[in-house]
PDB file with SEQRES, HELIX, SHEET and CRYST1 records, atoms N, CA, C and O in Angstrom:
SEQRES   1 A   65  MET PRO PRO LYS ARG ASP ILE LYS GLN ILE ASN ALA ILE          
SEQRES   2 A   65  ALA LYS GLU PHE LYS MET GLU GLU PRO ALA ARG LYS ALA          
SEQRES   3 A   65  PHE GLY GLU PHE LEU GLU ALA GLU LYS ALA ALA GLY TYR          
SEQRES   4 A   65  ARG GLY SER LYS ASN GLU ARG GLY ASP PHE THR TYR GLN          
SEQRES   5 A   65  GLU LEU ARG GLN LYS ALA ARG GLU PHE PHE GLY ILE GLU          
HELIX    1 AA1 ARG A    5  GLU A   16  1                                  12    
HELIX    2 AA2 GLU A   21  ALA A   36  1                                  16    
HELIX    3 AA3 TYR A   51  PHE A   61  1                                  11    
CRYST1    1.000    1.000    1.000  90.00  90.00  90.00 P 1           1          
ATOM      1  N   MET A   1       0.852  -1.173  -0.014  1.00  0.00           N  
ATOM      2  CA  MET A   1       0.011   0.014  -0.015  1.00  0.00           C  
ATOM      3  C   MET A   1       0.918   1.276  -0.009  1.00  0.00           C  
ATOM      4  O   MET A   1       1.821   1.389   0.819  1.00  0.00           O  
ATOM      5  N   PRO A   2       0.668   2.199  -0.926  1.00  0.00           N  
ATOM      6  CA  PRO A   2       1.494   3.401  -0.943  1.00  0.00           C  
ATOM      7  C   PRO A   2       1.168   4.257   0.211  1.00  0.00           C  
ATOM      8  O   PRO A   2       0.090   4.170   0.799  1.00  0.00           O  
ATOM      9  N   PRO A   3       2.132   5.113   0.544  1.00  0.00           N  
ATOM     10  CA  PRO A   3       1.895   6.055   1.671  1.00  0.00           C  
ATOM     11  C   PRO A   3       0.735   7.005   1.402  1.00  0.00           C  
ATOM     12  O   PRO A   3       0.444   7.334   0.252  1.00  0.00           O  
ATOM     13  N   LYS A   4       0.084   7.437   2.461  1.00  0.00           N  
ATOM     14  CA  LYS A   4      -0.970   8.411   2.344  1.00  0.00           C  
ATOM     15  C   LYS A   4      -0.336   9.774   1.901  1.00  0.00           C  
ATOM     16  O   LYS A   4       0.861  10.025   2.031  1.00  0.00           O  
ATOM     17  N   ARG A   5      -1.260  10.624   1.365  1.00  0.00           N  
ATOM     18  CA  ARG A   5      -0.820  11.883   0.794  1.00  0.00           C  
ATOM     19  C   ARG A   5      -0.113  12.766   1.833  1.00  0.00           C  
ATOM     20  O   ARG A   5       0.855  13.451   1.505  1.00  0.00           O  
ATOM     21  N   ASP A   6      -0.602  12.751   3.098  1.00  0.00           N  
ATOM     22  CA  ASP A   6       0.071  13.626   4.115  1.00  0.00           C  
ATOM     23  C   ASP A   6       1.485  13.071   4.409  1.00  0.00           C  
ATOM     24  O   ASP A   6       2.404  13.848   4.668  1.00  0.00           O  
ATOM     25  N   ILE A   7       1.663  11.742   4.372  1.00  0.00           N  
ATOM     26  CA  ILE A   7       3.018  11.169   4.631  1.00  0.00           C  
ATOM     27  C   ILE A   7       3.879  11.535   3.429  1.00  0.00           C  
ATOM     28  O   ILE A   7       5.048  11.879   3.607  1.00  0.00           O  
ATOM     29  N   LYS A   8       3.360  11.475   2.249  1.00  0.00           N  
ATOM     30  CA  LYS A   8       4.140  11.915   1.047  1.00  0.00           C  
ATOM     31  C   LYS A   8       4.619  13.280   1.166  1.00  0.00           C  
ATOM     32  O   LYS A   8       5.773  13.568   0.849  1.00  0.00           O  
ATOM     33  N   GLN A   9       3.748  14.181   1.631  1.00  0.00           N  
ATOM     34  CA  GLN A   9       4.159  15.581   1.787  1.00  0.00           C  
ATOM     35  C   GLN A   9       5.234  15.714   2.867  1.00  0.00           C  
ATOM     36  O   GLN A   9       6.162  16.500   2.680  1.00  0.00           O  
ATOM     37  N   ILE A  10       5.163  15.023   3.934  1.00  0.00           N  
ATOM     38  CA  ILE A  10       6.153  15.028   4.968  1.00  0.00           C  
ATOM     39  C   ILE A  10       7.487  14.562   4.408  1.00  0.00           C  
ATOM     40  O   ILE A  10       8.537  15.168   4.621  1.00  0.00           O  
ATOM     41  N   ASN A  11       7.390  13.439   3.670  1.00  0.00           N  
ATOM     42  CA  ASN A  11       8.602  12.855   3.075  1.00  0.00           C  
ATOM     43  C   ASN A  11       9.284  13.843   2.093  1.00  0.00           C  
ATOM     44  O   ASN A  11      10.511  13.905   2.014  1.00  0.00           O  
ATOM     45  N   ALA A  12       8.470  14.601   1.359  1.00  0.00           N  
ATOM     46  CA  ALA A  12       8.913  15.578   0.389  1.00  0.00           C  
ATOM     47  C   ALA A  12       9.598  16.664   1.116  1.00  0.00           C  
ATOM     48  O   ALA A  12      10.646  17.124   0.663  1.00  0.00           O  
ATOM     49  N   ILE A  13       9.069  17.114   2.232  1.00  0.00           N  
ATOM     50  CA  ILE A  13       9.707  18.182   2.997  1.00  0.00           C  
ATOM     51  C   ILE A  13      11.026  17.644   3.572  1.00  0.00           C  
ATOM     52  O   ILE A  13      12.030  18.356   3.574  1.00  0.00           O  
ATOM     53  N   ALA A  14      11.033  16.403   4.055  1.00  0.00           N  
ATOM     54  CA  ALA A  14      12.198  15.841   4.635  1.00  0.00           C  
ATOM     55  C   ALA A  14      13.315  15.827   3.542  1.00  0.00           C  
ATOM     56  O   ALA A  14      14.476  16.125   3.825  1.00  0.00           O  
ATOM     57  N   LYS A  15      12.920  15.468   2.269  1.00  0.00           N  
ATOM     58  CA  LYS A  15      13.898  15.454   1.182  1.00  0.00           C  
ATOM     59  C   LYS A  15      14.437  16.890   0.930  1.00  0.00           C  
ATOM     60  O   LYS A  15      15.642  17.107   0.798  1.00  0.00           O  
ATOM     61  N   GLU A  16      13.510  17.837   0.873  1.00  0.00           N  
ATOM     62  CA  GLU A  16      13.904  19.155   0.558  1.00  0.00           C  
ATOM     63  C   GLU A  16      14.857  19.745   1.649  1.00  0.00           C  
ATOM     64  O   GLU A  16      15.754  20.531   1.344  1.00  0.00           O  
ATOM     65  N   PHE A  17      14.635  19.347   2.889  1.00  0.00           N  
ATOM     66  CA  PHE A  17      15.543  19.835   3.973  1.00  0.00           C  
ATOM     67  C   PHE A  17      16.662  18.816   4.276  1.00  0.00           C  
ATOM     68  O   PHE A  17      17.345  18.922   5.294  1.00  0.00           O  
ATOM     69  N   LYS A  18      16.836  17.838   3.385  1.00  0.00           N  
ATOM     70  CA  LYS A  18      17.945  16.872   3.401  1.00  0.00           C  
ATOM     71  C   LYS A  18      18.017  16.210   4.749  1.00  0.00           C  
ATOM     72  O   LYS A  18      19.098  16.125   5.331  1.00  0.00           O  
ATOM     73  N   MET A  19      16.865  15.722   5.287  1.00  0.00           N  
ATOM     74  CA  MET A  19      16.826  14.995   6.494  1.00  0.00           C  
ATOM     75  C   MET A  19      17.155  13.475   6.292  1.00  0.00           C  
ATOM     76  O   MET A  19      16.590  12.803   5.429  1.00  0.00           O  
ATOM     77  N   GLU A  20      18.091  12.986   7.129  1.00  0.00           N  
ATOM     78  CA  GLU A  20      18.383  11.600   7.164  1.00  0.00           C  
ATOM     79  C   GLU A  20      17.235  10.957   7.965  1.00  0.00           C  
ATOM     80  O   GLU A  20      16.395  11.637   8.554  1.00  0.00           O  
ATOM     81  N   GLU A  21      17.242   9.676   7.956  1.00  0.00           N  
ATOM     82  CA  GLU A  21      16.109   8.925   8.618  1.00  0.00           C  
ATOM     83  C   GLU A  21      15.899   9.306  10.136  1.00  0.00           C  
ATOM     84  O   GLU A  21      14.744   9.461  10.534  1.00  0.00           O  
ATOM     85  N   PRO A  22      16.911   9.456  10.958  1.00  0.00           N  
ATOM     86  CA  PRO A  22      16.640   9.808  12.333  1.00  0.00           C  
ATOM     87  C   PRO A  22      15.966  11.199  12.412  1.00  0.00           C  
ATOM     88  O   PRO A  22      15.001  11.377  13.156  1.00  0.00           O  
ATOM     89  N   ALA A  23      16.440  12.111  11.697  1.00  0.00           N  
ATOM     90  CA  ALA A  23      15.850  13.488  11.672  1.00  0.00           C  
ATOM     91  C   ALA A  23      14.405  13.376  11.135  1.00  0.00           C  
ATOM     92  O   ALA A  23      13.505  14.026  11.667  1.00  0.00           O  
ATOM     93  N   ARG A  24      14.180  12.569  10.102  1.00  0.00           N  
ATOM     94  CA  ARG A  24      12.868  12.479   9.504  1.00  0.00           C  
ATOM     95  C   ARG A  24      11.890  11.965  10.630  1.00  0.00           C  
ATOM     96  O   ARG A  24      10.794  12.509  10.766  1.00  0.00           O  
ATOM     97  N   LYS A  25      12.252  11.001  11.375  1.00  0.00           N  
ATOM     98  CA  LYS A  25      11.420  10.422  12.374  1.00  0.00           C  
ATOM     99  C   LYS A  25      11.207  11.468  13.525  1.00  0.00           C  
ATOM    100  O   LYS A  25      10.097  11.636  14.030  1.00  0.00           O  
ATOM    101  N   ALA A  26      12.207  12.092  13.874  1.00  0.00           N  
ATOM    102  CA  ALA A  26      12.180  13.153  14.923  1.00  0.00           C  
ATOM    103  C   ALA A  26      11.187  14.308  14.491  1.00  0.00           C  
ATOM    104  O   ALA A  26      10.404  14.847  15.273  1.00  0.00           O  
ATOM    105  N   PHE A  27      11.318  14.626  13.122  1.00  0.00           N  
ATOM    106  CA  PHE A  27      10.338  15.649  12.584  1.00  0.00           C  
ATOM    107  C   PHE A  27       9.000  15.186  12.718  1.00  0.00           C  
ATOM    108  O   PHE A  27       8.158  15.951  13.188  1.00  0.00           O  
ATOM    109  N   GLY A  28       8.668  13.940  12.338  1.00  0.00           N  
ATOM    110  CA  GLY A  28       7.337  13.461  12.544  1.00  0.00           C  
ATOM    111  C   GLY A  28       6.787  13.504  13.982  1.00  0.00           C  
ATOM    112  O   GLY A  28       5.626  13.807  14.258  1.00  0.00           O  
ATOM    113  N   GLU A  29       7.723  13.176  14.849  1.00  0.00           N  
ATOM    114  CA  GLU A  29       7.303  13.261  16.254  1.00  0.00           C  
ATOM    115  C   GLU A  29       7.175  14.667  16.770  1.00  0.00           C  
ATOM    116  O   GLU A  29       6.402  14.890  17.702  1.00  0.00           O  
ATOM    117  N   PHE A  30       7.911  15.664  16.203  1.00  0.00           N  
ATOM    118  CA  PHE A  30       7.782  17.088  16.448  1.00  0.00           C  
ATOM    119  C   PHE A  30       6.404  17.509  15.976  1.00  0.00           C  
ATOM    120  O   PHE A  30       5.733  18.242  16.701  1.00  0.00           O  
ATOM    121  N   LEU A  31       5.917  17.073  14.752  1.00  0.00           N  
ATOM    122  CA  LEU A  31       4.678  17.482  14.240  1.00  0.00           C  
ATOM    123  C   LEU A  31       3.534  16.984  15.086  1.00  0.00           C  
ATOM    124  O   LEU A  31       2.569  17.707  15.333  1.00  0.00           O  
ATOM    125  N   GLU A  32       3.642  15.748  15.531  1.00  0.00           N  
ATOM    126  CA  GLU A  32       2.597  15.171  16.451  1.00  0.00           C  
ATOM    127  C   GLU A  32       2.531  15.933  17.744  1.00  0.00           C  
ATOM    128  O   GLU A  32       1.447  16.178  18.273  1.00  0.00           O  
ATOM    129  N   ALA A  33       3.751  16.333  18.290  1.00  0.00           N  
ATOM    130  CA  ALA A  33       3.755  17.130  19.503  1.00  0.00           C  
ATOM    131  C   ALA A  33       3.095  18.528  19.337  1.00  0.00           C  
ATOM    132  O   ALA A  33       2.392  19.052  20.202  1.00  0.00           O  
ATOM    133  N   GLU A  34       3.390  19.056  18.168  1.00  0.00           N  
ATOM    134  CA  GLU A  34       2.877  20.379  17.861  1.00  0.00           C  
ATOM    135  C   GLU A  34       1.351  20.301  17.892  1.00  0.00           C  
ATOM    136  O   GLU A  34       0.685  21.125  18.518  1.00  0.00           O  
ATOM    137  N   LYS A  35       0.800  19.267  17.186  1.00  0.00           N  
ATOM    138  CA  LYS A  35      -0.727  19.069  17.170  1.00  0.00           C  
ATOM    139  C   LYS A  35      -1.222  18.870  18.565  1.00  0.00           C  
ATOM    140  O   LYS A  35      -2.226  19.466  18.953  1.00  0.00           O  
ATOM    141  N   ALA A  36      -0.550  18.049  19.337  1.00  0.00           N  
ATOM    142  CA  ALA A  36      -0.993  17.822  20.730  1.00  0.00           C  
ATOM    143  C   ALA A  36      -0.989  19.002  21.591  1.00  0.00           C  
ATOM    144  O   ALA A  36      -1.811  19.115  22.500  1.00  0.00           O  
ATOM    145  N   ALA A  37      -0.061  19.925  21.334  1.00  0.00           N  
ATOM    146  CA  ALA A  37       0.044  21.168  22.091  1.00  0.00           C  
ATOM    147  C   ALA A  37      -0.905  22.310  21.637  1.00  0.00           C  
ATOM    148  O   ALA A  37      -0.892  23.419  22.169  1.00  0.00           O  
ATOM    149  N   GLY A  38      -1.763  21.946  20.573  1.00  0.00           N  
ATOM    150  CA  GLY A  38      -2.698  22.892  20.061  1.00  0.00           C  
ATOM    151  C   GLY A  38      -2.342  23.656  18.853  1.00  0.00           C  
ATOM    152  O   GLY A  38      -3.155  24.422  18.336  1.00  0.00           O  
ATOM    153  N   TYR A  39      -1.061  23.461  18.349  1.00  0.00           N  
ATOM    154  CA  TYR A  39      -0.590  24.121  17.181  1.00  0.00           C  
ATOM    155  C   TYR A  39      -0.964  23.337  15.945  1.00  0.00           C  
ATOM    156  O   TYR A  39      -0.103  22.690  15.350  1.00  0.00           O  
ATOM    157  N   ARG A  40      -2.174  23.371  15.556  1.00  0.00           N  
ATOM    158  CA  ARG A  40      -2.677  22.498  14.522  1.00  0.00           C  
ATOM    159  C   ARG A  40      -2.640  23.253  13.224  1.00  0.00           C  
ATOM    160  O   ARG A  40      -2.607  24.483  13.203  1.00  0.00           O  
ATOM    161  N   GLY A  41      -2.648  22.481  12.098  1.00  0.00           N  
ATOM    162  CA  GLY A  41      -2.587  23.032  10.760  1.00  0.00           C  
ATOM    163  C   GLY A  41      -3.996  23.396  10.337  1.00  0.00           C  
ATOM    164  O   GLY A  41      -4.949  23.114  11.062  1.00  0.00           O  
ATOM    165  N   SER A  42      -4.148  24.031   9.152  1.00  0.00           N  
ATOM    166  CA  SER A  42      -5.395  24.525   8.672  1.00  0.00           C  
ATOM    167  C   SER A  42      -5.912  23.709   7.501  1.00  0.00           C  
ATOM    168  O   SER A  42      -6.882  24.132   6.873  1.00  0.00           O  
ATOM    169  N   LYS A  43      -5.330  22.574   7.172  1.00  0.00           N  
ATOM    170  CA  LYS A  43      -5.631  21.738   6.013  1.00  0.00           C  
ATOM    171  C   LYS A  43      -7.079  21.144   6.138  1.00  0.00           C  
ATOM    172  O   LYS A  43      -7.836  21.163   5.167  1.00  0.00           O  
ATOM    173  N   ASN A  44      -7.435  20.641   7.290  1.00  0.00           N  
ATOM    174  CA  ASN A  44      -8.665  19.916   7.482  1.00  0.00           C  
ATOM    175  C   ASN A  44      -9.063  19.937   9.019  1.00  0.00           C  
ATOM    176  O   ASN A  44      -8.377  20.481   9.884  1.00  0.00           O  
ATOM    177  N   GLU A  45     -10.178  19.320   9.232  1.00  0.00           N  
ATOM    178  CA  GLU A  45     -10.711  19.249  10.631  1.00  0.00           C  
ATOM    179  C   GLU A  45      -9.765  18.473  11.622  1.00  0.00           C  
ATOM    180  O   GLU A  45      -9.835  18.691  12.832  1.00  0.00           O  
ATOM    181  N   ARG A  46      -8.905  17.593  11.107  1.00  0.00           N  
ATOM    182  CA  ARG A  46      -7.963  16.869  11.946  1.00  0.00           C  
ATOM    183  C   ARG A  46      -6.739  17.754  12.344  1.00  0.00           C  
ATOM    184  O   ARG A  46      -5.921  17.370  13.181  1.00  0.00           O  
ATOM    185  N   GLY A  47      -6.655  18.912  11.726  1.00  0.00           N  
ATOM    186  CA  GLY A  47      -5.560  19.730  12.038  1.00  0.00           C  
ATOM    187  C   GLY A  47      -4.238  19.447  11.308  1.00  0.00           C  
ATOM    188  O   GLY A  47      -3.142  19.818  11.731  1.00  0.00           O  
ATOM    189  N   ASP A  48      -4.440  18.748  10.162  1.00  0.00           N  
ATOM    190  CA  ASP A  48      -3.210  18.473   9.320  1.00  0.00           C  
ATOM    191  C   ASP A  48      -2.651  19.708   8.791  1.00  0.00           C  
ATOM    192  O   ASP A  48      -3.373  20.682   8.579  1.00  0.00           O  
ATOM    193  N   PHE A  49      -1.331  19.716   8.556  1.00  0.00           N  
ATOM    194  CA  PHE A  49      -0.642  20.886   7.979  1.00  0.00           C  
ATOM    195  C   PHE A  49      -0.678  20.943   6.497  1.00  0.00           C  
ATOM    196  O   PHE A  49      -0.631  19.887   5.866  1.00  0.00           O  
ATOM    197  N   THR A  50      -0.762  22.145   5.855  1.00  0.00           N  
ATOM    198  CA  THR A  50      -0.688  22.323   4.506  1.00  0.00           C  
ATOM    199  C   THR A  50       0.807  22.209   4.145  1.00  0.00           C  
ATOM    200  O   THR A  50       1.651  22.241   5.041  1.00  0.00           O  
ATOM    201  N   TYR A  51       1.143  22.079   2.868  1.00  0.00           N  
ATOM    202  CA  TYR A  51       2.546  21.951   2.455  1.00  0.00           C  
ATOM    203  C   TYR A  51       3.340  23.163   2.902  1.00  0.00           C  
ATOM    204  O   TYR A  51       4.461  23.000   3.385  1.00  0.00           O  
ATOM    205  N   GLN A  52       2.831  24.325   2.770  1.00  0.00           N  
ATOM    206  CA  GLN A  52       3.483  25.563   3.206  1.00  0.00           C  
ATOM    207  C   GLN A  52       3.706  25.611   4.763  1.00  0.00           C  
ATOM    208  O   GLN A  52       4.722  26.107   5.248  1.00  0.00           O  
ATOM    209  N   GLU A  53       2.685  25.060   5.524  1.00  0.00           N  
ATOM    210  CA  GLU A  53       2.789  24.991   6.952  1.00  0.00           C  
ATOM    211  C   GLU A  53       3.862  23.911   7.284  1.00  0.00           C  
ATOM    212  O   GLU A  53       4.608  24.090   8.246  1.00  0.00           O  
ATOM    213  N   LEU A  54       3.947  22.897   6.582  1.00  0.00           N  
ATOM    214  CA  LEU A  54       4.922  21.845   6.789  1.00  0.00           C  
ATOM    215  C   LEU A  54       6.465  22.502   6.613  1.00  0.00           C  
ATOM    216  O   LEU A  54       7.421  22.275   7.354  1.00  0.00           O  
ATOM    217  N   ARG A  55       6.450  23.253   5.600  1.00  0.00           N  
ATOM    218  CA  ARG A  55       7.819  23.891   5.351  1.00  0.00           C  
ATOM    219  C   ARG A  55       8.144  24.823   6.474  1.00  0.00           C  
ATOM    220  O   ARG A  55       9.291  24.865   6.919  1.00  0.00           O  
ATOM    221  N   GLN A  56       7.227  25.540   6.932  1.00  0.00           N  
ATOM    222  CA  GLN A  56       7.483  26.454   8.122  1.00  0.00           C  
ATOM    223  C   GLN A  56       7.819  25.621   9.368  1.00  0.00           C  
ATOM    224  O   GLN A  56       8.740  25.976  10.104  1.00  0.00           O  
ATOM    225  N   LYS A  57       7.095  24.523   9.619  1.00  0.00           N  
ATOM    226  CA  LYS A  57       7.336  23.675  10.748  1.00  0.00           C  
ATOM    227  C   LYS A  57       8.842  23.098  10.614  1.00  0.00           C  
ATOM    228  O   LYS A  57       9.568  23.009  11.604  1.00  0.00           O  
ATOM    229  N   ALA A  58       9.228  22.742   9.417  1.00  0.00           N  
ATOM    230  CA  ALA A  58      10.587  22.196   9.271  1.00  0.00           C  
ATOM    231  C   ALA A  58      11.650  23.316   9.566  1.00  0.00           C  
ATOM    232  O   ALA A  58      12.724  23.050  10.105  1.00  0.00           O  
ATOM    233  N   ARG A  59      11.308  24.511   9.204  1.00  0.00           N  
ATOM    234  CA  ARG A  59      12.192  25.662   9.575  1.00  0.00           C  
ATOM    235  C   ARG A  59      12.274  25.838  11.130  1.00  0.00           C  
ATOM    236  O   ARG A  59      13.338  26.069  11.705  1.00  0.00           O  
ATOM    237  N   GLU A  60      11.127  25.717  11.733  1.00  0.00           N  
ATOM    238  CA  GLU A  60      11.087  25.803  13.245  1.00  0.00           C  
ATOM    239  C   GLU A  60      11.881  24.635  13.852  1.00  0.00           C  
ATOM    240  O   GLU A  60      12.703  24.839  14.745  1.00  0.00           O  
ATOM    241  N   PHE A  61      11.632  23.417  13.364  1.00  0.00           N  
ATOM    242  CA  PHE A  61      12.332  22.199  13.818  1.00  0.00           C  
ATOM    243  C   PHE A  61      13.866  22.420  13.725  1.00  0.00           C  
ATOM    244  O   PHE A  61      14.570  22.037  14.659  1.00  0.00           O  
ATOM    245  N   PHE A  62      14.386  22.989  12.695  1.00  0.00           N  
ATOM    246  CA  PHE A  62      15.817  23.220  12.544  1.00  0.00           C  
ATOM    247  C   PHE A  62      16.266  24.559  13.042  1.00  0.00           C  
ATOM    248  O   PHE A  62      17.442  24.899  12.911  1.00  0.00           O  
ATOM    249  N   GLY A  63      15.366  25.337  13.615  1.00  0.00           N  
ATOM    250  CA  GLY A  63      15.736  26.686  14.149  1.00  0.00           C  
ATOM    251  C   GLY A  63      16.162  27.668  13.048  1.00  0.00           C  
ATOM    252  O   GLY A  63      16.966  28.566  13.295  1.00  0.00           O  
ATOM    253  N   ILE A  64      15.653  27.507  11.909  1.00  0.00           N  
ATOM    254  CA  ILE A  64      15.902  28.499  10.791  1.00  0.00           C  
ATOM    255  C   ILE A  64      14.774  29.539  10.777  1.00  0.00           C  
ATOM    256  O   ILE A  64      13.591  29.208  10.860  1.00  0.00           O  
ATOM    257  N   GLU A  65      15.180  30.790  10.670  1.00  0.00           N  
ATOM    258  CA  GLU A  65      14.213  31.885  10.708  1.00  0.00           C  
ATOM    259  C   GLU A  65      13.733  32.163   9.215  1.00  0.00           C  
ATOM    260  O   GLU A  65      12.910  33.048   8.986  1.00  0.00           O  
TER     261      GLU A  65                                                      
END                                                                             
């Protein structure tokens, strides 16, 4: 079964930011922690992040302004 679209987007962001597997996993955990803390995305009712929001979250994850 191919990955769901949201996972594909996260993988694309990981590739764009040149994340190795440990960083990619940590980034996924970071996104889940953000959602749990109330920092949800605007993509849908589940609070998923848009592609642009994912790019911003990656910048936050790496401390890039």
